[in-house]
Predicted model as a PDB file, atoms N, CA, C, CB and O in Angstrom, pLDDT in the B-factor column:
MODEL        1                                                                  
ATOM      1  N   MET A   1     165.070 204.389 141.189  1.00 53.00           N  
ATOM      2  CA  MET A   1     166.071 205.363 140.637  1.00 53.00           C  
ATOM      3  C   MET A   1     167.012 205.684 141.775  1.00 53.00           C  
ATOM      4  CB  MET A   1     165.382 206.710 140.054  1.00 53.00           C  
ATOM      5  O   MET A   1     166.570 205.990 142.883  1.00 53.00           O  
ATOM      6  N   THR A   2     168.278 205.620 141.521  1.00 55.00           N  
ATOM      7  CA  THR A   2     169.267 205.953 142.518  1.00 55.00           C  
ATOM      8  C   THR A   2     169.373 207.445 142.741  1.00 55.00           C  
ATOM      9  CB  THR A   2     170.594 205.403 142.126  1.00 55.00           C  
ATOM     10  O   THR A   2     168.944 208.232 141.898  1.00 55.00           O  
ATOM     11  N   SER A   3     169.951 207.850 143.885  1.00 54.00           N  
ATOM     12  CA  SER A   3     170.125 209.254 144.124  1.00 54.00           C  
ATOM     13  C   SER A   3     171.072 209.914 143.139  1.00 54.00           C  
ATOM     14  CB  SER A   3     170.610 209.461 145.501  1.00 54.00           C  
ATOM     15  O   SER A   3     170.938 211.102 142.846  1.00 54.00           O  
ATOM     16  N   LEU A   4     172.035 209.146 142.623  1.00 50.00           N  
ATOM     17  CA  LEU A   4     172.980 209.674 141.603  1.00 50.00           C  
ATOM     18  C   LEU A   4     172.182 209.973 140.324  1.00 50.00           C  
ATOM     19  CB  LEU A   4     174.164 208.633 141.306  1.00 50.00           C  
ATOM     20  O   LEU A   4     172.338 211.037 139.723  1.00 50.00           O  
ATOM     21  N   GLU A   5     171.333 209.029 139.917  1.00 56.00           N  
ATOM     22  CA  GLU A   5     170.514 209.247 138.696  1.00 56.00           C  
ATOM     23  C   GLU A   5     169.587 210.450 138.893  1.00 56.00           C  
ATOM     24  CB  GLU A   5     169.669 207.967 138.352  1.00 56.00           C  
ATOM     25  O   GLU A   5     169.402 211.246 137.973  1.00 56.00           O  
ATOM     26  N   LEU A   6     169.021 210.581 140.055  1.00 52.00           N  
ATOM     27  CA  LEU A   6     168.114 211.690 140.342  1.00 52.00           C  
ATOM     28  C   LEU A   6     168.890 213.018 140.286  1.00 52.00           C  
ATOM     29  CB  LEU A   6     167.437 211.502 141.740  1.00 52.00           C  
ATOM     30  O   LEU A   6     168.395 213.997 139.728  1.00 52.00           O  
ATOM     31  N   ASN A   7     170.098 213.054 140.859  1.00 55.00           N  
ATOM     32  CA  ASN A   7     170.909 214.268 140.772  1.00 55.00           C  
ATOM     33  C   ASN A   7     171.272 214.655 139.355  1.00 55.00           C  
ATOM     34  CB  ASN A   7     172.155 214.096 141.564  1.00 55.00           C  
ATOM     35  O   ASN A   7     171.289 215.837 139.010  1.00 55.00           O  
ATOM     36  N   GLU A   8     171.569 213.643 138.520  1.00 58.00           N  
ATOM     37  CA  GLU A   8     171.846 213.934 137.119  1.00 58.00           C  
ATOM     38  C   GLU A   8     170.652 214.549 136.427  1.00 58.00           C  
ATOM     39  CB  GLU A   8     172.265 212.680 136.396  1.00 58.00           C  
ATOM     40  O   GLU A   8     170.796 215.511 135.672  1.00 58.00           O  
ATOM     41  N   ILE A   9     169.486 214.009 136.674  1.00 54.00           N  
ATOM     42  CA  ILE A   9     168.258 214.562 136.085  1.00 54.00           C  
ATOM     43  C   ILE A   9     168.022 215.969 136.547  1.00 54.00           C  
ATOM     44  CB  ILE A   9     167.056 213.704 136.433  1.00 54.00           C  
ATOM     45  O   ILE A   9     167.649 216.824 135.744  1.00 54.00           O  
ATOM     46  N   MET A  10     168.227 216.238 137.813  1.00 52.00           N  
ATOM     47  CA  MET A  10     167.951 217.551 138.370  1.00 52.00           C  
ATOM     48  C   MET A  10     168.949 218.584 137.867  1.00 52.00           C  
ATOM     49  CB  MET A  10     167.976 217.496 139.889  1.00 52.00           C  
ATOM     50  O   MET A  10     168.671 219.778 137.987  1.00 52.00           O  
ATOM     51  N   GLU A  11     170.075 218.205 137.319  1.00 58.00           N  
ATOM     52  CA  GLU A  11     171.091 219.143 136.864  1.00 58.00           C  
ATOM     53  C   GLU A  11     170.992 219.329 135.303  1.00 58.00           C  
ATOM     54  CB  GLU A  11     172.525 218.625 137.285  1.00 58.00           C  
ATOM     55  O   GLU A  11     171.938 219.814 134.683  1.00 58.00           O  
ATOM     56  N   TRP A  12     169.891 218.955 134.711  1.00 59.00           N  
ATOM     57  CA  TRP A  12     169.767 219.117 133.290  1.00 59.00           C  
ATOM     58  C   TRP A  12     169.994 220.513 132.831  1.00 59.00           C  
ATOM     59  CB  TRP A  12     168.459 218.675 132.853  1.00 59.00           C  
ATOM     60  O   TRP A  12     169.608 221.463 133.513  1.00 59.00           O  
ATOM     61  N   THR A  13     170.612 220.667 131.694  1.00 58.00           N  
ATOM     62  CA  THR A  13     170.724 221.953 131.052  1.00 58.00           C  
ATOM     63  C   THR A  13     170.011 221.935 129.706  1.00 58.00           C  
ATOM     64  CB  THR A  13     172.189 222.339 130.882  1.00 58.00           C  
ATOM     65  O   THR A  13     169.847 222.990 129.093  1.00 58.00           O  
ATOM     66  N   PHE A  14     169.589 220.785 129.234  1.00 62.00           N  
ATOM     67  CA  PHE A  14     168.883 220.646 127.939  1.00 62.00           C  
ATOM     68  C   PHE A  14     169.687 221.214 126.807  1.00 62.00           C  
ATOM     69  CB  PHE A  14     167.526 221.333 127.984  1.00 62.00           C  
ATOM     70  O   PHE A  14     169.118 221.790 125.880  1.00 62.00           O  
ATOM     71  N   VAL A  15     171.001 221.071 126.847  1.00 65.00           N  
ATOM     72  CA  VAL A  15     171.847 221.560 125.752  1.00 65.00           C  
ATOM     73  C   VAL A  15     171.396 221.042 124.400  1.00 65.00           C  
ATOM     74  CB  VAL A  15     173.286 221.165 125.988  1.00 65.00           C  
ATOM     75  O   VAL A  15     171.355 221.799 123.430  1.00 65.00           O  
ATOM     76  N   GLU A  16     171.060 219.772 124.323  1.00 68.00           N  
ATOM     77  CA  GLU A  16     170.686 219.185 123.060  1.00 68.00           C  
ATOM     78  C   GLU A  16     169.354 219.724 122.532  1.00 68.00           C  
ATOM     79  CB  GLU A  16     170.615 217.695 123.202  1.00 68.00           C  
ATOM     80  O   GLU A  16     169.024 219.544 121.360  1.00 68.00           O  
ATOM     81  N   PHE A  17     168.592 220.390 123.413  1.00 71.00           N  
ATOM     82  CA  PHE A  17     167.312 220.944 122.988  1.00 71.00           C  
ATOM     83  C   PHE A  17     167.357 222.490 122.958  1.00 71.00           C  
ATOM     84  CB  PHE A  17     166.188 220.456 123.929  1.00 71.00           C  
ATOM     85  O   PHE A  17     166.317 223.148 122.940  1.00 71.00           O  
ATOM     86  N   LYS A  18     168.511 223.021 122.955  1.00 71.00           N  
ATOM     87  CA  LYS A  18     168.710 224.489 123.033  1.00 71.00           C  
ATOM     88  C   LYS A  18     167.899 225.235 121.944  1.00 71.00           C  
ATOM     89  CB  LYS A  18     170.227 224.830 122.887  1.00 71.00           C  
ATOM     90  O   LYS A  18     167.252 226.245 122.220  1.00 71.00           O  
ATOM     91  N   THR A  19     167.951 224.723 120.739  1.00 71.00           N  
ATOM     92  CA  THR A  19     167.212 225.427 119.627  1.00 71.00           C  
ATOM     93  C   THR A  19     165.720 225.387 119.865  1.00 71.00           C  
ATOM     94  CB  THR A  19     167.526 224.779 118.238  1.00 71.00           C  
ATOM     95  O   THR A  19     165.022 226.336 119.510  1.00 71.00           O  
ATOM     96  N   SER A  20     165.213 224.333 120.449  1.00 77.00           N  
ATOM     97  CA  SER A  20     163.786 224.236 120.719  1.00 77.00           C  
ATOM     98  C   SER A  20     163.381 225.201 121.827  1.00 77.00           C  
ATOM     99  CB  SER A  20     163.410 222.802 121.100  1.00 77.00           C  
ATOM    100  O   SER A  20     162.251 225.688 121.847  1.00 77.00           O  
ATOM    101  N   LEU A  21     164.277 225.468 122.722  1.00 79.00           N  
ATOM    102  CA  LEU A  21     163.948 226.313 123.884  1.00 79.00           C  
ATOM    103  C   LEU A  21     164.290 227.772 123.671  1.00 79.00           C  
ATOM    104  CB  LEU A  21     164.670 225.813 125.107  1.00 79.00           C  
ATOM    105  O   LEU A  21     163.704 228.632 124.329  1.00 79.00           O  
ATOM    106  N   ASP A  22     165.230 228.089 122.764  1.00 81.00           N  
ATOM    107  CA  ASP A  22     165.690 229.478 122.581  1.00 81.00           C  
ATOM    108  C   ASP A  22     164.620 230.449 122.233  1.00 81.00           C  
ATOM    109  CB  ASP A  22     166.708 229.535 121.539  1.00 81.00           C  
ATOM    110  O   ASP A  22     164.666 231.598 122.673  1.00 81.00           O  
ATOM    111  N   ASP A  23     163.631 230.028 121.440  1.00 86.00           N  
ATOM    112  CA  ASP A  23     162.611 231.006 120.989  1.00 86.00           C  
ATOM    113  C   ASP A  23     161.475 231.204 121.979  1.00 86.00           C  
ATOM    114  CB  ASP A  23     162.030 230.569 119.668  1.00 86.00           C  
ATOM    115  O   ASP A  23     160.566 231.996 121.728  1.00 86.00           O  
ATOM    116  N   LEU A  24     161.514 230.498 123.093  1.00 87.00           N  
ATOM    117  CA  LEU A  24     160.448 230.601 124.075  1.00 87.00           C  
ATOM    118  C   LEU A  24     160.605 231.809 124.963  1.00 87.00           C  
ATOM    119  CB  LEU A  24     160.395 229.364 124.912  1.00 87.00           C  
ATOM    120  O   LEU A  24     161.719 232.251 125.243  1.00 87.00           O  
ATOM    121  N   HIS A  25     159.497 232.334 125.400  1.00 88.00           N  
ATOM    122  CA  HIS A  25     159.469 233.371 126.434  1.00 88.00           C  
ATOM    123  C   HIS A  25     160.208 232.813 127.659  1.00 88.00           C  
ATOM    124  CB  HIS A  25     157.976 233.798 126.796  1.00 88.00           C  
ATOM    125  O   HIS A  25     160.060 231.623 127.939  1.00 88.00           O  
ATOM    126  N   PRO A  26     160.963 233.571 128.375  1.00 87.00           N  
ATOM    127  CA  PRO A  26     161.691 233.058 129.523  1.00 87.00           C  
ATOM    128  C   PRO A  26     160.857 232.307 130.559  1.00 87.00           C  
ATOM    129  CB  PRO A  26     162.362 234.170 130.182  1.00 87.00           C  
ATOM    130  O   PRO A  26     161.315 231.307 131.113  1.00 87.00           O  
ATOM    131  N   GLU A  27     159.652 232.773 130.822  1.00 90.00           N  
ATOM    132  CA  GLU A  27     158.794 232.083 131.773  1.00 90.00           C  
ATOM    133  C   GLU A  27     158.352 230.723 131.242  1.00 90.00           C  
ATOM    134  CB  GLU A  27     157.579 232.938 132.099  1.00 90.00           C  
ATOM    135  O   GLU A  27     158.267 229.752 131.993  1.00 90.00           O  
ATOM    136  N   VAL A  28     158.069 230.661 129.936  1.00 91.00           N  
ATOM    137  CA  VAL A  28     157.668 229.428 129.279  1.00 91.00           C  
ATOM    138  C   VAL A  28     158.834 228.433 129.293  1.00 91.00           C  
ATOM    139  CB  VAL A  28     157.201 229.708 127.828  1.00 91.00           C  
ATOM    140  O   VAL A  28     158.634 227.247 129.552  1.00 91.00           O  
ATOM    141  N   LYS A  29     160.030 228.909 129.020  1.00 88.00           N  
ATOM    142  CA  LYS A  29     161.199 228.088 128.995  1.00 88.00           C  
ATOM    143  C   LYS A  29     161.431 227.433 130.376  1.00 88.00           C  
ATOM    144  CB  LYS A  29     162.408 228.920 128.570  1.00 88.00           C  
ATOM    145  O   LYS A  29     161.662 226.227 130.468  1.00 88.00           O  
ATOM    146  N   GLY A  30     161.367 228.221 131.404  1.00 87.00           N  
ATOM    147  CA  GLY A  30     161.537 227.704 132.764  1.00 87.00           C  
ATOM    148  C   GLY A  30     160.496 226.714 133.150  1.00 87.00           C  
ATOM    149  O   GLY A  30     160.804 225.706 133.786  1.00 87.00           O  
ATOM    150  N   LYS A  31     159.267 226.969 132.785  1.00 91.00           N  
ATOM    151  CA  LYS A  31     158.143 226.094 133.075  1.00 91.00           C  
ATOM    152  C   LYS A  31     158.273 224.788 132.273  1.00 91.00           C  
ATOM    153  CB  LYS A  31     156.805 226.807 132.753  1.00 91.00           C  
ATOM    154  O   LYS A  31     157.980 223.706 132.782  1.00 91.00           O  
ATOM    155  N   ALA A  32     158.707 224.905 131.033  1.00 90.00           N  
ATOM    156  CA  ALA A  32     158.898 223.698 130.173  1.00 90.00           C  
ATOM    157  C   ALA A  32     159.978 222.757 130.771  1.00 90.00           C  
ATOM    158  CB  ALA A  32     159.315 224.128 128.706  1.00 90.00           C  
ATOM    159  O   ALA A  32     159.810 221.538 130.775  1.00 90.00           O  
ATOM    160  N   ILE A  33     161.056 223.330 131.260  1.00 87.00           N  
ATOM    161  CA  ILE A  33     162.117 222.529 131.845  1.00 87.00           C  
ATOM    162  C   ILE A  33     161.617 221.892 133.122  1.00 87.00           C  
ATOM    163  CB  ILE A  33     163.369 223.377 132.115  1.00 87.00           C  
ATOM    164  O   ILE A  33     161.870 220.713 133.372  1.00 87.00           O  
ATOM    165  N   LYS A  34     160.923 222.644 133.917  1.00 89.00           N  
ATOM    166  CA  LYS A  34     160.388 222.106 135.176  1.00 89.00           C  
ATOM    167  C   LYS A  34     159.416 220.910 134.886  1.00 89.00           C  
ATOM    168  CB  LYS A  34     159.642 223.252 135.980  1.00 89.00           C  
ATOM    169  O   LYS A  34     159.494 219.862 135.526  1.00 89.00           O  
ATOM    170  N   ILE A  35     158.542 221.105 133.940  1.00 93.00           N  
ATOM    171  CA  ILE A  35     157.588 220.045 133.574  1.00 93.00           C  
ATOM    172  C   ILE A  35     158.329 218.828 133.023  1.00 93.00           C  
ATOM    173  CB  ILE A  35     156.565 220.565 132.531  1.00 93.00           C  
ATOM    174  O   ILE A  35     158.007 217.694 133.379  1.00 93.00           O  
ATOM    175  N   ALA A  36     159.314 219.052 132.162  1.00 90.00           N  
ATOM    176  CA  ALA A  36     160.077 217.929 131.556  1.00 90.00           C  
ATOM    177  C   ALA A  36     160.821 217.147 132.621  1.00 90.00           C  
ATOM    178  CB  ALA A  36     161.080 218.451 130.498  1.00 90.00           C  
ATOM    179  O   ALA A  36     160.860 215.918 132.565  1.00 90.00           O  
ATOM    180  N   LYS A  37     161.413 217.831 133.590  1.00 86.00           N  
ATOM    181  CA  LYS A  37     162.101 217.100 134.656  1.00 86.00           C  
ATOM    182  C   LYS A  37     161.130 216.217 135.406  1.00 86.00           C  
ATOM    183  CB  LYS A  37     162.788 218.066 135.625  1.00 86.00           C  
ATOM    184  O   LYS A  37     161.429 215.064 135.714  1.00 86.00           O  
ATOM    185  N   LYS A  38     159.964 216.768 135.696  1.00 90.00           N  
ATOM    186  CA  LYS A  38     158.960 216.023 136.457  1.00 90.00           C  
ATOM    187  C   LYS A  38     158.487 214.763 135.667  1.00 90.00           C  
ATOM    188  CB  LYS A  38     157.744 216.953 136.784  1.00 90.00           C  
ATOM    189  O   LYS A  38     158.291 213.690 136.237  1.00 90.00           O  
ATOM    190  N   LEU A  39     158.318 214.942 134.358  1.00 92.00           N  
ATOM    191  CA  LEU A  39     157.896 213.830 133.520  1.00 92.00           C  
ATOM    192  C   LEU A  39     158.939 212.679 133.493  1.00 92.00           C  
ATOM    193  CB  LEU A  39     157.637 214.336 132.099  1.00 92.00           C  
ATOM    194  O   LEU A  39     158.594 211.497 133.504  1.00 92.00           O  
ATOM    195  N   VAL A  40     160.199 213.077 133.460  1.00 86.00           N  
ATOM    196  CA  VAL A  40     161.277 212.081 133.474  1.00 86.00           C  
ATOM    197  C   VAL A  40     161.317 211.338 134.788  1.00 86.00           C  
ATOM    198  CB  VAL A  40     162.623 212.742 133.215  1.00 86.00           C  
ATOM    199  O   VAL A  40     161.431 210.113 134.828  1.00 86.00           O  
ATOM    200  N   ILE A  41     161.222 212.105 135.870  1.00 84.00           N  
ATOM    201  CA  ILE A  41     161.352 211.533 137.194  1.00 84.00           C  
ATOM    202  C   ILE A  41     160.132 210.676 137.571  1.00 84.00           C  
ATOM    203  CB  ILE A  41     161.551 212.641 138.214  1.00 84.00           C  
ATOM    204  O   ILE A  41     160.283 209.554 138.055  1.00 84.00           O  
ATOM    205  N   GLU A  42     158.946 211.205 137.350  1.00 89.00           N  
ATOM    206  CA  GLU A  42     157.765 210.530 137.847  1.00 89.00           C  
ATOM    207  C   GLU A  42     157.132 209.563 136.851  1.00 89.00           C  
ATOM    208  CB  GLU A  42     156.765 211.538 138.252  1.00 89.00           C  
ATOM    209  O   GLU A  42     156.484 208.606 137.277  1.00 89.00           O  
ATOM    210  N   ILE A  43     157.289 209.770 135.551  1.00 91.00           N  
ATOM    211  CA  ILE A  43     156.598 208.940 134.585  1.00 91.00           C  
ATOM    212  C   ILE A  43     157.594 208.228 133.686  1.00 91.00           C  
ATOM    213  CB  ILE A  43     155.632 209.776 133.755  1.00 91.00           C  
ATOM    214  O   ILE A  43     157.170 207.460 132.823  1.00 91.00           O  
ATOM    215  N   ASP A  44     158.880 208.439 133.839  1.00 86.00           N  
ATOM    216  CA  ASP A  44     159.936 207.769 133.084  1.00 86.00           C  
ATOM    217  C   ASP A  44     159.860 208.072 131.585  1.00 86.00           C  
ATOM    218  CB  ASP A  44     159.857 206.268 133.309  1.00 86.00           C  
ATOM    219  O   ASP A  44     160.071 207.186 130.756  1.00 86.00           O  
ATOM    220  N   TYR A  45     159.559 209.326 131.245  1.00 90.00           N  
ATOM    221  CA  TYR A  45     159.631 209.765 129.838  1.00 90.00           C  
ATOM    222  C   TYR A  45     161.100 209.825 129.403  1.00 90.00           C  
ATOM    223  CB  TYR A  45     158.939 211.168 129.648  1.00 90.00           C  
ATOM    224  O   TYR A  45     161.994 209.968 130.238  1.00 90.00           O  
ATOM    225  N   THR A  46     161.347 209.714 128.070  1.00 88.00           N  
ATOM    226  CA  THR A  46     162.679 210.011 127.602  1.00 88.00           C  
ATOM    227  C   THR A  46     162.862 211.511 127.657  1.00 88.00           C  
ATOM    228  CB  THR A  46     162.919 209.462 126.174  1.00 88.00           C  
ATOM    229  O   THR A  46     161.880 212.253 127.695  1.00 88.00           O  
ATOM    230  N   ARG A  47     164.117 211.976 127.663  1.00 85.00           N  
ATOM    231  CA  ARG A  47     164.362 213.385 127.693  1.00 85.00           C  
ATOM    232  C   ARG A  47     163.706 214.089 126.486  1.00 85.00           C  
ATOM    233  CB  ARG A  47     165.858 213.644 127.724  1.00 85.00           C  
ATOM    234  O   ARG A  47     163.100 215.150 126.630  1.00 85.00           O  
ATOM    235  N   GLN A  48     163.840 213.480 125.306  1.00 88.00           N  
ATOM    236  CA  GLN A  48     163.282 214.094 124.079  1.00 88.00           C  
ATOM    237  C   GLN A  48     161.770 214.233 124.200  1.00 88.00           C  
ATOM    238  CB  GLN A  48     163.640 213.248 122.820  1.00 88.00           C  
ATOM    239  O   GLN A  48     161.234 215.310 123.936  1.00 88.00           O  
ATOM    240  N   ASN A  49     161.072 213.179 124.590  1.00 92.00           N  
ATOM    241  CA  ASN A  49     159.661 213.256 124.713  1.00 92.00           C  
ATOM    242  C   ASN A  49     159.238 214.196 125.848  1.00 92.00           C  
ATOM    243  CB  ASN A  49     159.104 211.888 124.923  1.00 92.00           C  
ATOM    244  O   ASN A  49     158.237 214.904 125.732  1.00 92.00           O  
ATOM    245  N   ALA A  50     159.988 214.200 126.921  1.00 91.00           N  
ATOM    246  CA  ALA A  50     159.682 215.048 128.041  1.00 91.00           C  
ATOM    247  C   ALA A  50     159.740 216.548 127.665  1.00 91.00           C  
ATOM    248  CB  ALA A  50     160.641 214.748 129.177  1.00 91.00           C  
ATOM    249  O   ALA A  50     158.867 217.334 128.033  1.00 91.00           O  
ATOM    250  N   ILE A  51     160.788 216.906 126.929  1.00 90.00           N  
ATOM    251  CA  ILE A  51     160.936 218.305 126.576  1.00 90.00           C  
ATOM    252  C   ILE A  51     159.844 218.747 125.559  1.00 90.00           C  
ATOM    253  CB  ILE A  51     162.349 218.548 125.997  1.00 90.00           C  
ATOM    254  O   ILE A  51     159.377 219.885 125.604  1.00 90.00           O  
ATOM    255  N   LYS A  52     159.456 217.843 124.660  1.00 92.00           N  
ATOM    256  CA  LYS A  52     158.378 218.165 123.717  1.00 92.00           C  
ATOM    257  C   LYS A  52     157.087 218.382 124.502  1.00 92.00           C  
ATOM    258  CB  LYS A  52     158.197 217.028 122.651  1.00 92.00           C  
ATOM    259  O   LYS A  52     156.379 219.365 124.286  1.00 92.00           O  
ATOM    260  N   GLU A  53     156.790 217.466 125.404  1.00 95.00           N  
ATOM    261  CA  GLU A  53     155.563 217.580 126.193  1.00 95.00           C  
ATOM    262  C   GLU A  53     155.627 218.794 127.116  1.00 95.00           C  
ATOM    263  CB  GLU A  53     155.328 216.298 127.015  1.00 95.00           C  
ATOM    264  O   GLU A  53     154.632 219.489 127.318  1.00 95.00           O  
ATOM    265  N   GLY A  54     156.835 219.043 127.683  1.00 94.00           N  
ATOM    266  CA  GLY A  54     156.998 220.190 128.561  1.00 94.00           C  
ATOM    267  C   GLY A  54     156.742 221.496 127.865  1.00 94.00           C  
ATOM    268  O   GLY A  54     156.082 222.381 128.409  1.00 94.00           O  
ATOM    269  N   ILE A  55     157.275 221.626 126.630  1.00 93.00           N  
ATOM    270  CA  ILE A  55     157.055 222.851 125.844  1.00 93.00           C  
ATOM    271  C   ILE A  55     155.556 223.049 125.542  1.00 93.00           C  
ATOM    272  CB  ILE A  55     157.864 222.792 124.515  1.00 93.00           C  
ATOM    273  O   ILE A  55     155.011 224.145 125.677  1.00 93.00           O  
ATOM    274  N   MET A  56     154.933 221.971 125.139  1.00 95.00           N  
ATOM    275  CA  MET A  56     153.485 222.087 124.818  1.00 95.00           C  
ATOM    276  C   MET A  56     152.711 222.496 126.034  1.00 95.00           C  
ATOM    277  CB  MET A  56     152.923 220.762 124.271  1.00 95.00           C  
ATOM    278  O   MET A  56     151.882 223.403 125.956  1.00 95.00           O  
ATOM    279  N   LYS A  57     152.953 221.845 127.182  1.00 96.00           N  
ATOM    280  CA  LYS A  57     152.186 222.173 128.391  1.00 96.00           C  
ATOM    281  C   LYS A  57     152.531 223.571 128.898  1.00 96.00           C  
ATOM    282  CB  LYS A  57     152.451 221.133 129.496  1.00 96.00           C  
ATOM    283  O   LYS A  57     151.644 224.275 129.381  1.00 96.00           O  
ATOM    284  N   ALA A  58     153.776 223.988 128.804  1.00 95.00           N  
ATOM    285  CA  ALA A  58     154.175 225.301 129.242  1.00 95.00           C  
ATOM    286  C   ALA A  58     153.547 226.375 128.377  1.00 95.00           C  
ATOM    287  CB  ALA A  58     155.677 225.426 129.228  1.00 95.00           C  
ATOM    288  O   ALA A  58     153.138 227.413 128.896  1.00 95.00           O  
ATOM    289  N   ASP A  59     153.458 226.160 127.076  1.00 94.00           N  
ATOM    290  CA  ASP A  59     152.796 227.083 126.191  1.00 94.00           C  
ATOM    291  C   ASP A  59     151.334 227.266 126.581  1.00 94.00           C  
ATOM    292  CB  ASP A  59     152.907 226.604 124.761  1.00 94.00           C  
ATOM    293  O   ASP A  59     150.825 228.385 126.650  1.00 94.00           O  
ATOM    294  N   GLU A  60     150.672 226.137 126.834  1.00 95.00           N  
ATOM    295  CA  GLU A  60     149.260 226.202 127.275  1.00 95.00           C  
ATOM    296  C   GLU A  60     149.135 226.957 128.572  1.00 95.00           C  
ATOM    297  CB  GLU A  60     148.670 224.796 127.442  1.00 95.00           C  
ATOM    298  O   GLU A  60     148.255 227.807 128.710  1.00 95.00           O  
ATOM    299  N   TRP A  61     149.997 226.665 129.529  1.00 94.00           N  
ATOM    300  CA  TRP A  61     150.030 227.367 130.799  1.00 94.00           C  
ATOM    301  C   TRP A  61     150.174 228.846 130.623  1.00 94.00           C  
ATOM    302  CB  TRP A  61     151.138 226.857 131.645  1.00 94.00           C  
ATOM    303  O   TRP A  61     149.452 229.620 131.253  1.00 94.00           O  
ATOM    304  N   PHE A  62     151.092 229.259 129.779  1.00 93.00           N  
ATOM    305  CA  PHE A  62     151.389 230.685 129.554  1.00 93.00           C  
ATOM    306  C   PHE A  62     150.230 231.381 128.898  1.00 93.00           C  
ATOM    307  CB  PHE A  62     152.637 230.853 128.697  1.00 93.00           C  
ATOM    308  O   PHE A  62     149.904 232.505 129.279  1.00 93.00           O  
ATOM    309  N   TYR A  63     149.593 230.764 127.929  1.00 90.00           N  
ATOM    310  CA  TYR A  63     148.454 231.343 127.230  1.00 90.00           C  
ATOM    311  C   TYR A  63     147.273 231.455 128.178  1.00 90.00           C  
ATOM    312  CB  TYR A  63     148.081 230.501 125.996  1.00 90.00           C  
ATOM    313  O   TYR A  63     146.515 232.421 128.098  1.00 90.00           O  
ATOM    314  N   ASP A  64     147.100 230.503 129.062  1.00 90.00           N  
ATOM    315  CA  ASP A  64     146.043 230.568 130.043  1.00 90.00           C  
ATOM    316  C   ASP A  64     146.260 231.736 130.999  1.00 90.00           C  
ATOM    317  CB  ASP A  64     145.955 229.261 130.811  1.00 90.00           C  
ATOM    318  O   ASP A  64     145.293 232.357 131.440  1.00 90.00           O  
ATOM    319  N   LEU A  65     147.534 232.049 131.330  1.00 85.00           N  
ATOM    320  CA  LEU A  65     147.813 233.206 132.192  1.00 85.00           C  
ATOM    321  C   LEU A  65     147.485 234.502 131.511  1.00 85.00           C  
ATOM    322  CB  LEU A  65     149.258 233.215 132.618  1.00 85.00           C  
ATOM    323  O   LEU A  65     147.011 235.446 132.144  1.00 85.00           O  
ATOM    324  N   GLU A  66     147.739 234.554 130.210  1.00 72.00           N  
ATOM    325  CA  GLU A  66     147.511 235.760 129.425  1.00 72.00           C  
ATOM    326  C   GLU A  66     146.027 236.029 129.188  1.00 72.00           C  
ATOM    327  CB  GLU A  66     148.226 235.653 128.101  1.00 72.00           C  
ATOM    328  O   GLU A  66     145.625 237.140 128.843  1.00 72.00           O  
ATOM    329  N   GLY A  67     145.230 234.987 129.383  1.00 55.00           N  
ATOM    330  CA  GLY A  67     143.768 235.163 129.208  1.00 55.00           C  
ATOM    331  C   GLY A  67     143.347 234.965 127.794  1.00 55.00           C  
ATOM    332  O   GLY A  67     142.162 235.076 127.481  1.00 55.00           O  
TER     333      GLY A  67                                                      
ENDMDL                                                                          
END                                                                             
């Protein structure tokens, strides 16, 4: 992956997934985006699959925090 491609990934705003992210708690939303970026960079997920997985994992993370 070139540095240009990496910079583009790091500057994601997930505009196309706005409706999926809007209803999330702010902490979950931030965590979901962080997880999704990592999945795309490290495992070569598509953006769509990465955000779905990111939301699922972030929800689990948040519920674990809440006890």
